[in-house]
C-alpha positions as CSV (number, residue, x, y, z in Angstrom):
1,M,-1.1,-9.0,5.0
2,L,-4.1,-11.0,4.0
3,R,-3.9,-10.6,0.2
4,L,-3.6,-13.8,-1.7
5,G,-0.7,-14.4,-4.0
6,R,0.0,-16.7,-6.8
7,P,0.4,-20.3,-5.8
8,S,3.8,-21.8,-5.7
9,D,5.0,-23.5,-9.0
10,I,5.2,-26.9,-7.1
11,W,2.4,-26.5,-4.7
12,F,1.1,-29.9,-5.6
13,K,4.5,-31.6,-4.8
14,P,4.4,-31.2,-1.0
15,A,0.6,-31.7,-1.0
16,L,0.8,-35.0,-2.8
17,S,3.9,-36.2,-1.0
18,V,2.4,-35.6,2.5
19,I,-0.7,-37.7,1.5
20,A,1.6,-40.5,0.2
21,A,3.7,-40.4,3.4
22,V,0.8,-40.0,5.9
23,A,-2.0,-42.2,4.4
24,P,-0.3,-45.7,4.5
25,P,0.7,-45.5,8.2
26,N,-2.6,-44.1,9.3
27,L,-4.6,-46.6,7.5
28,I,-2.5,-49.5,8.9
29,L,-3.1,-48.0,12.5
30,L,-6.8,-47.8,11.6
31,A,-7.0,-51.4,10.6
32,L,-5.1,-52.4,13.7
33,G,-7.3,-50.3,15.9
34,R,-4.3,-48.3,17.2
35,L,-4.9,-44.7,16.0
36,D,-3.6,-43.6,19.4
37,L,-0.1,-44.1,18.0
38,A,-0.7,-41.8,15.1
39,M,1.2,-38.9,16.6
40,Y,4.4,-41.0,16.5
41,T,4.0,-42.1,12.9
42,M,3.0,-38.6,11.8
43,A,6.3,-37.3,13.2
44,G,8.2,-39.3,10.6
45,S,5.5,-38.9,7.8
46,L,5.6,-35.1,7.9
47,C,9.3,-35.1,7.0
48,A,8.0,-35.5,3.5
49,L,7.1,-31.9,3.4
50,Y,10.7,-30.7,3.2
51,A,13.4,-30.2,0.5
52,H,11.1,-30.2,-2.6
53,N,13.1,-27.5,-4.2
54,R,16.4,-29.3,-3.7
55,P,18.3,-31.3,-6.4
56,Y,17.8,-35.0,-5.6
57,A,21.5,-35.6,-4.5
58,A,21.1,-32.8,-2.0
59,R,17.6,-33.8,-1.1
60,A,18.7,-37.2,0.0
61,R,21.0,-35.7,2.5
62,V,18.7,-33.0,3.7
63,L,15.8,-35.4,4.2
64,A,18.0,-37.7,6.2
65,W,18.9,-34.9,8.5
66,V,15.3,-33.8,8.7
67,V,14.3,-37.3,9.8
68,L,17.1,-37.4,12.3
69,G,16.3,-33.9,13.6
70,M,12.6,-34.8,13.9
71,T,13.3,-38.0,15.8
72,S,15.8,-36.2,18.1
73,G,13.3,-33.5,19.1
74,L,10.7,-36.2,19.6
75,A,13.2,-38.2,21.8
76,V,13.9,-35.2,24.1
77,A,10.1,-34.5,24.4
78,L,9.1,-38.1,25.1
79,L,12.0,-38.6,27.6
80,A,11.0,-35.3,29.5
81,A,7.3,-36.5,29.4
82,S,8.2,-39.8,30.9
83,L,10.3,-38.3,33.7
84,T,8.1,-35.5,35.0
85,G,4.5,-34.4,34.8
86,D,5.3,-30.9,36.0
87,A,3.6,-28.7,33.3
88,V,6.0,-25.7,34.0
89,V,9.1,-27.8,33.4
90,L,7.5,-29.3,30.3
91,V,6.7,-25.9,28.9
92,T,10.3,-24.8,29.6
93,V,11.7,-27.8,27.8
94,G,9.4,-27.1,24.9
95,A,10.4,-23.4,24.7
96,L,14.2,-24.3,24.6
97,L,13.5,-27.0,22.0
98,A,11.6,-24.5,19.9
99,A,14.4,-22.0,20.1
100,A,17.0,-24.6,19.0
101,Q,14.7,-25.8,16.2
102,K,14.2,-22.2,15.0
103,A,17.9,-21.4,15.0
104,L,19.0,-24.6,13.3
105,C,16.4,-24.3,10.5
106,D,17.3,-20.7,9.8
107,A,21.0,-21.4,9.8
108,T,20.8,-24.3,7.5
109,R,18.1,-22.4,5.3
110,L,16.0,-25.6,5.4
111,G,13.1,-23.9,3.8
112,P,9.4,-24.2,4.4
113,P,7.7,-25.4,6.6
114,A,10.9,-24.7,8.5
115,N,10.8,-25.1,12.3
116,V,7.0,-25.1,12.8
117,V,6.4,-28.8,12.2
118,F,9.3,-29.8,14.4
119,T,7.9,-27.6,17.2
120,F,4.4,-28.8,16.7
121,I,5.5,-32.5,17.0
122,S,7.9,-32.1,20.0
123,S,5.5,-29.8,21.9
124,A,2.6,-32.1,21.5
125,A,4.7,-35.1,22.6
126,L,5.7,-33.3,25.8
127,F,2.1,-33.6,27.0
128,A,1.5,-37.1,25.8
129,P,1.3,-39.6,28.7
130,Q,4.4,-41.7,28.6
131,T,6.6,-44.2,30.4
132,P,10.4,-44.8,29.9
133,G,9.7,-48.2,28.6
134,Q,7.4,-46.9,25.8
135,V,9.9,-44.3,24.4
136,P,12.0,-46.7,22.2
137,G,8.9,-48.2,20.5
138,H,7.4,-44.8,19.8
139,L,10.7,-43.5,18.4
140,G,11.0,-46.6,16.3
141,L,7.6,-45.7,14.7
142,A,8.9,-42.3,13.9
143,L,12.0,-43.5,12.4
144,A,10.2,-46.2,10.3
145,T,7.7,-43.7,8.8
146,G,10.5,-41.2,8.5
147,A,12.3,-43.7,6.2
148,W,9.0,-44.1,4.3
149,A,8.8,-40.3,4.0
150,W,12.4,-40.3,2.6
151,L,11.4,-42.7,-0.1
152,V,8.4,-40.6,-0.9
153,G,10.4,-37.5,-1.3
154,M,13.0,-39.2,-3.5
155,A,10.6,-41.0,-5.8
156,P,10.0,-38.2,-8.3
157,G,13.7,-38.3,-9.2
158,L,13.0,-41.6,-11.1
159,L,10.9,-39.6,-13.6
160,R,12.7,-36.2,-13.8
161,P,16.2,-36.5,-12.2
162,H,17.0,-32.9,-13.1
163,G,13.5,-31.3,-12.3
164,P,14.4,-29.1,-9.3
165,E,17.4,-27.6,-11.2
166,R,15.4,-27.0,-14.3
167,R,12.7,-25.1,-12.3
168,A,15.1,-23.0,-10.4
169,T,16.8,-22.1,-13.7
170,A,13.4,-21.3,-15.3
171,H,12.5,-19.1,-12.4
172,A,15.7,-17.1,-12.8
173,L,15.2,-16.6,-16.5
174,D,11.6,-15.5,-15.9
175,A,12.6,-13.1,-13.2
176,A,15.4,-11.7,-15.4
177,A,13.0,-11.3,-18.2
178,A,10.6,-9.3,-16.1
179,H,13.3,-7.0,-15.0
180,A,14.6,-6.5,-18.5
181,A,11.0,-5.6,-19.6
182,T,10.8,-2.7,-17.1
183,G,12.4,0.6,-18.0
184,A,15.0,2.2,-15.8
185,A,12.5,5.0,-15.0
186,D,9.7,2.6,-14.0
187,D,8.6,2.6,-10.5
188,G,9.0,-1.1,-10.2
189,H,12.5,-1.3,-11.6
190,A,14.3,-1.6,-8.3
191,R,11.7,-4.2,-7.1
192,T,12.0,-6.3,-10.1
193,R,15.9,-6.0,-10.0
194,A,15.9,-7.2,-6.4
195,A,13.6,-10.1,-7.2
196,A,15.7,-11.1,-10.2
197,A,18.9,-11.0,-8.3
198,A,17.3,-13.2,-5.5
199,A,16.0,-15.7,-8.1
200,V,19.4,-15.9,-9.9
201,H,21.2,-16.4,-6.5
202,A,18.7,-19.2,-5.6
203,A,19.3,-20.9,-8.9
204,W,23.0,-20.9,-8.4
205,Q,22.6,-22.3,-4.9
206,T,20.4,-25.1,-6.4
207,L,22.9,-25.9,-9.1
208,L,25.9,-25.8,-6.8
209,S,24.3,-28.4,-4.6
210,A,23.6,-30.7,-7.6
211,R,25.9,-33.3,-8.9
212,A,28.3,-32.2,-11.7
213,T,26.8,-33.5,-14.9
214,Q,26.4,-32.4,-18.5
215,A,22.8,-31.3,-17.6
216,R,24.0,-29.1,-14.7
217,R,26.7,-27.4,-17.0
218,A,24.1,-26.6,-19.6
219,L,21.8,-25.1,-17.0
220,E,24.7,-23.2,-15.5
221,R,25.1,-21.5,-18.8
222,L,21.4,-20.4,-18.9
223,V,21.8,-19.0,-15.4
224,V,24.7,-17.0,-16.7
225,R,22.4,-15.6,-19.3
226,A,19.9,-14.6,-16.6
227,E,22.8,-12.9,-14.7
228,I,23.8,-11.1,-17.8
229,A,20.2,-9.9,-18.3
230,L,20.2,-8.7,-14.7
231,A,23.4,-6.7,-15.3
232,A,22.4,-5.2,-18.6
233,P,18.7,-5.3,-19.1
234,A,18.6,-2.7,-21.8
235,D,20.6,-5.0,-24.0
236,T,18.4,-8.1,-23.3
237,D,15.5,-9.7,-25.2
238,P,12.9,-10.7,-22.6
239,K,11.0,-13.0,-24.9
240,R,14.1,-15.1,-25.5
241,L,14.5,-15.6,-21.8
242,R,10.9,-16.6,-21.4
243,D,11.1,-19.0,-24.3
244,W,14.0,-20.7,-22.6
245,A,12.2,-20.8,-19.3
246,G,9.2,-22.4,-21.0
247,D,11.3,-25.1,-22.6
248,L,12.9,-26.0,-19.2
249,R,9.4,-26.5,-17.6
250,G,8.8,-29.2,-20.1
251,T,10.4,-32.7,-20.4
252,G,12.6,-31.9,-23.6
253,P,16.3,-31.2,-23.8
254,V,17.8,-28.3,-22.2
255,P,17.9,-25.2,-24.5
256,H,21.3,-24.6,-26.0
257,P,21.8,-21.0,-27.2
258,R,24.1,-20.5,-30.1
259,D,25.7,-17.5,-28.6
260,L,27.6,-19.2,-25.8
261,V,31.2,-18.3,-25.3
262,D,33.9,-20.7,-24.1
263,D,34.2,-22.3,-20.7
264,D,35.8,-19.4,-19.1
265,E,32.5,-17.9,-18.3
266,L,31.9,-20.9,-15.9
267,L,35.3,-20.7,-14.1
268,G,33.7,-18.5,-11.5
269,V,31.3,-21.3,-10.6
270,D,34.2,-23.7,-10.1
271,A,35.9,-21.2,-7.9
272,E,32.7,-20.9,-5.7
273,L,32.5,-24.7,-5.4
274,A,36.0,-24.7,-4.2
275,T,35.5,-22.2,-1.4
276,G,32.8,-24.2,0.4
277,R,30.2,-22.8,2.9
278,P,30.8,-21.1,6.3
279,S,30.7,-23.3,9.3
280,L,27.5,-24.0,11.1
281,R,28.8,-22.1,14.2
282,L,29.3,-18.9,12.1
283,R,25.9,-19.2,10.6
284,L,24.3,-19.7,14.0
285,R,26.0,-16.6,15.6
286,P,23.7,-13.8,14.0
287,L,20.6,-15.8,15.0
288,A,21.1,-15.4,18.7
289,P,18.4,-12.7,19.0
290,I,15.8,-14.7,17.1
291,A,16.6,-17.7,19.3
292,A,16.1,-15.6,22.3
293,H,12.8,-14.2,21.0
294,T,11.5,-17.8,20.5
295,A,12.7,-19.2,23.8
296,L,11.3,-16.3,25.8
297,G,8.0,-15.9,23.7
298,C,7.3,-19.7,23.8
299,A,8.0,-20.0,27.5
300,L,5.8,-17.0,28.4
301,A,3.0,-18.0,26.1
302,G,3.0,-21.5,27.7
303,Y,3.1,-20.1,31.3
304,A,0.2,-17.8,30.5
305,S,-1.8,-20.6,29.0
306,L,-1.3,-22.7,32.1
307,A,-2.2,-19.7,34.4
308,L,-5.5,-19.6,32.4
309,G,-6.2,-23.2,33.1
310,V,-5.9,-24.4,29.4
311,G,-5.3,-28.1,29.2
312,R,-3.0,-27.9,26.1
313,P,-0.5,-25.2,26.7
314,Y,1.5,-26.5,23.8
315,W,-0.9,-24.8,21.4
316,A,0.0,-21.4,22.7
317,L,3.7,-22.4,22.5
318,V,3.6,-23.5,18.9
319,T,1.5,-20.3,18.1
320,A,4.3,-18.2,19.6
321,A,7.0,-20.2,17.8
322,S,5.3,-19.8,14.3
323,L,5.4,-16.0,14.6
324,Y,9.2,-15.2,14.5
325,Q,10.5,-13.9,11.2
326,A,13.5,-12.0,10.1
327,N,12.3,-8.7,11.8
328,L,9.5,-7.2,13.9
329,T,7.5,-6.0,11.0
330,L,7.3,-9.4,9.4
331,T,6.6,-11.0,12.9
332,W,3.6,-8.7,13.3
333,S,2.3,-9.7,9.8
334,R,2.7,-13.4,10.6
335,G,0.9,-12.8,13.8
336,V,-2.1,-11.3,12.1
337,Q,-2.1,-14.1,9.5
338,R,-1.9,-16.8,12.3
339,V,-4.8,-15.4,14.2
340,V,-7.0,-14.9,11.2
341,G,-6.3,-18.4,9.9
342,N,-6.8,-20.1,13.3
343,L,-10.2,-18.2,13.8
344,V,-11.4,-19.2,10.5
345,G,-10.0,-22.8,11.0
346,V,-11.8,-23.2,14.3
347,L,-15.1,-22.4,12.3
348,A,-14.2,-25.1,9.8
349,F,-13.5,-27.6,12.7
350,A,-17.0,-26.8,14.0
351,A,-18.5,-27.7,10.7
352,L,-16.4,-30.8,10.1
353,V,-16.4,-32.4,13.5
354,P,-19.9,-34.0,13.2
355,L,-18.7,-35.9,10.0
356,A,-15.4,-36.9,11.8
357,H,-17.5,-38.4,14.6
358,L,-19.3,-40.8,12.3
359,T,-16.5,-43.4,12.2
360,Q,-12.7,-43.5,12.7
361,A,-12.3,-43.9,9.0
362,A,-14.0,-40.6,8.3
363,L,-11.8,-39.0,10.9
364,V,-8.6,-40.2,9.1
365,L,-10.0,-39.4,5.5
366,I,-10.9,-35.8,6.7
367,C,-7.4,-35.3,8.2
368,L,-5.8,-36.5,5.0
369,A,-7.8,-34.0,3.0
370,L,-6.9,-31.2,5.4
371,N,-3.2,-32.2,5.0
372,F,-3.5,-31.8,1.3
373,G,-5.5,-28.5,1.6
374,A,-3.0,-27.0,3.9
375,E,-0.1,-27.6,1.6
376,A,-2.1,-26.7,-1.6
377,L,-3.1,-23.2,0.0
378,I,-0.3,-22.1,2.2
379,S,1.9,-20.8,-0.6
380,R,-0.9,-18.3,-1.5
381,N,-0.9,-16.9,2.0
382,Y,0.0,-18.3,5.4
383,W,-3.4,-17.6,6.8
384,L,-5.2,-19.6,4.2
385,G,-3.0,-22.6,4.9
386,S,-3.8,-22.2,8.6
387,V,-7.5,-22.5,7.8
388,C,-6.7,-26.2,7.1
389,V,-4.0,-26.8,9.5
390,T,-6.2,-25.6,12.6
391,P,-9.0,-28.1,12.2
392,M,-6.5,-30.9,11.4
393,A,-4.7,-30.3,14.7
394,L,-7.8,-30.4,16.5
395,L,-9.0,-33.6,14.9
396,I,-5.7,-35.3,15.5
397,T,-6.4,-35.0,19.3
398,E,-9.4,-37.3,18.6
399,F,-7.4,-40.1,17.3
400,A,-6.9,-41.5,20.8
401,Q,-10.4,-40.8,22.0
402,V,-13.4,-38.5,21.2
403,Q,-12.9,-35.0,22.8
404,D,-15.5,-32.4,23.9
405,S,-15.6,-30.3,20.8
406,G,-16.8,-27.2,22.7
407,R,-13.9,-27.3,25.0
408,L,-11.4,-27.9,22.1
409,I,-12.7,-24.8,20.4
410,T,-12.6,-22.6,23.4
411,E,-9.1,-23.8,24.4
412,R,-7.7,-23.3,20.8
413,L,-9.1,-19.8,20.6
414,V,-7.6,-18.8,24.0
415,D,-4.2,-20.4,23.1
416,T,-4.1,-18.7,19.7
417,L,-4.7,-15.3,21.2
418,V,-2.4,-15.9,24.1
419,G,0.4,-17.2,21.9
420,A,0.1,-14.5,19.4
421,V,0.0,-11.5,21.9
422,V,2.7,-12.9,24.3
423,G,4.9,-14.0,21.4
424,F,4.8,-10.6,19.7
425,V,5.4,-8.8,23.0
426,A,8.5,-11.0,23.5
427,A,9.8,-10.2,20.0
428,A,9.4,-6.5,20.7
429,A,11.0,-6.7,24.0
430,V,14.1,-8.5,22.8
431,T,15.0,-6.3,19.9
432,N,17.6,-7.4,17.3
433,R,20.2,-4.7,17.9
434,R,22.7,-6.6,15.7
435,A,20.7,-5.9,12.5
436,G,22.5,-2.6,12.1
437,D,25.9,-4.3,12.5
438,R,25.2,-7.0,9.9
439,L,24.1,-4.2,7.5
440,G,27.4,-2.4,7.9
441,D,29.2,-5.8,7.3
442,A,27.1,-6.3,4.2
443,L,27.9,-2.9,2.9
444,T,31.6,-3.4,3.4
445,A,31.4,-6.7,1.5
446,V,29.7,-5.1,-1.4
447,E,32.2,-2.2,-1.5
448,R,35.2,-4.7,-1.3
449,T,33.8,-7.0,-4.0
450,R,33.0,-3.9,-6.2
451,E,36.6,-2.6,-5.8
452,R,38.0,-6.0,-6.8
453,A,35.9,-6.1,-9.9
454,A,36.9,-2.5,-10.9
455,R,40.6,-3.4,-10.6
456,L,40.1,-6.5,-12.8
457,L,38.3,-4.2,-15.3
458,A,41.3,-1.9,-15.4
459,E,43.7,-4.6,-16.2
460,P,44.4,-5.2,-19.9
461,R,44.3,-9.0,-19.7
462,P,42.7,-10.4,-16.4
463,A,43.5,-14.0,-15.5
464,P,41.2,-16.5,-17.0
465,G,38.0,-16.7,-15.0
466,A,39.1,-14.0,-12.6
467,L,36.6,-11.4,-14.0
468,E,33.8,-13.9,-14.0
469,S,34.6,-14.9,-10.4
470,A,34.6,-11.3,-9.4
471,R,31.3,-10.6,-11.1
472,R,29.6,-13.6,-9.4
473,G,31.0,-12.6,-6.0
474,L,29.7,-9.0,-6.4
475,A,26.2,-10.4,-7.5
476,A,26.1,-12.5,-4.4
477,T,27.0,-9.7,-2.0
478,L,24.5,-7.4,-3.6
479,V,21.8,-10.0,-3.0
480,D,22.9,-10.4,0.6
481,L,22.9,-6.6,1.0
482,R,19.3,-6.3,-0.2
483,A,18.1,-9.1,2.2
484,T,20.0,-7.7,5.2
485,A,18.8,-4.3,4.5
486,D,15.1,-5.5,4.3
487,A,15.6,-7.3,7.6
488,A,17.2,-4.2,9.3
489,Y,14.5,-1.7,8.1
490,G,11.8,-4.0,9.7
491,E,13.4,-3.7,13.1
492,W,12.7,-0.9,15.7
493,W,14.5,0.7,18.5
494,Q,17.9,0.9,16.9
495,R,20.3,3.5,15.6
496,A,19.8,5.2,12.3
497,L,20.5,3.1,9.3
498,P,22.7,4.2,6.4
499,E,20.0,4.2,3.8
500,E,21.7,6.6,1.4
501,R,24.9,4.6,1.6
502,V,22.9,1.3,0.8
503,V,21.2,2.9,-2.2
504,S,24.5,4.2,-3.5
505,A,26.3,0.8,-3.0
506,E,23.5,-0.9,-4.8
507,Q,23.6,1.4,-7.8
508,C,27.4,1.4,-8.1
509,G,27.5,-2.4,-7.7
510,H,25.0,-2.9,-10.4
511,R,26.8,-0.5,-12.7
512,T,30.1,-2.4,-12.2
513,L,28.2,-5.6,-12.9
514,A,27.1,-4.3,-16.2
515,A,30.6,-3.1,-17.0
516,T,32.0,-6.7,-16.4
517,V,29.4,-8.1,-18.6
518,R,30.2,-5.8,-21.5
519,R,34.0,-6.4,-20.9
520,Q,33.5,-10.1,-21.1
521,G,31.5,-9.8,-24.3
522,L,28.6,-11.8,-22.8
523,L,25.7,-9.6,-24.0
524,L,23.0,-11.5,-25.8
525,D,22.5,-11.0,-29.5
526,R,18.8,-10.1,-30.0
527,D,18.8,-11.5,-33.5
528,A,20.7,-14.6,-32.6
529,S,18.8,-17.9,-33.0
530,M,18.5,-20.7,-30.5
531,S,19.0,-24.4,-31.0
532,T,17.7,-26.9,-28.6
533,G,20.4,-29.3,-29.9
534,A,19.0,-32.6,-28.9
535,E,22.1,-34.4,-30.2
536,D,24.3,-32.0,-28.0
537,V,22.3,-31.8,-24.8
538,R,19.9,-34.7,-24.2
539,R,18.5,-35.5,-20.8
């Protein structure tokens, strides 16, 4: 649980973006002597953490919704704070907000840092002294800095307009190459196959959300090559895939393989674009157990913190909200990571607070450095990022006035332990009994799409694009089956799961994928050469 992984390929993007979004408003407030307003400007500035893996057309929409969502949560919290000082009521409102934020972030697949930042801001705002007349001005600050964060998030598109799509395609090619390099008898074969399938699926989701351009069409062809390698790894040259991935990470033209077939291989992409996504209501329905975990765990953690006399129960609430993952096993892992990170982070705060007390400028600069460190480290392991987040959260409380450091440390330790213990107990008590049902649905979907592909394979001349569409549909259901199975296996207190049926469905599905690839004649020629064709595909 505490092992450090490789940093994200784009760890520096959220790290630099948050500095660019947070620094100007904080420095302006510092110059004006109004650092007490920093909580409201940070609500908008922290929106710059989101959507760095999205194409810029999709990023513009997502970031706009993030800003509106952040401001909406802040509005509810500030209104509640202005109308009542009852801590029990405020904790209840915070728990309900946390549950709604968790469900919406999961349903929309917003991506990291997901609901935690929303809950951190809204929960802290619940306990900020407030009058109804101050609420519009504070929301205006959040909207203004949110607009600045939107500009910061969109700015890199001026230099590399297709950067996110190229990175996603490169990742899919690298994952497919890693799978092709493992033999069928290797222990890691199933693991690399699942990783490659997930990377290819993620690449398609990225490309399908991008604008239809010549660059996207060229990248789609390369993702098709990654799909082919996944379906027929024995007939694939891993080096060739890695070379393409390396070219995509640069700034040159998109690689243009010579062995491309006609546009029929991309008709399945057009078919998927035409089908659209399920409605938000349908995507929210399976998340009811996780929303219940979050509401119950956050409420109980906040109440327990109040009972212990802690002055900031929202820390326990946020700790509980940060735990909840797809299943109980992952929730336990996140709980351990959170506790370890916070304990080390409290020690870091004790070391930094004397420097922060020198001047308010030092306080602002240390918080900026911790912002950068949190985003730079959190992709290696959640606990490592928490080592920076914890002292930053403690120091932010001193923007309005200097606090008693010893009391801050004690309260943070108590709230961390209370939030982690109570939150995990709530997750165990409200078990996700629907996980088995969703696994059955995923199995049925795989079997249905496999049968459709098999029928088309039996036809002498399938309709143009039909076999490609069936292949892509089968690949998507296999990815969903693996993710659903992993989530179900991590739950407890439910009926026996059909493990043998899952294994059989995956094996049969991947064999059918390989058969469709061979039928389509899409196998890569190991001896074929590659041309980058700057005159054909120039970006």
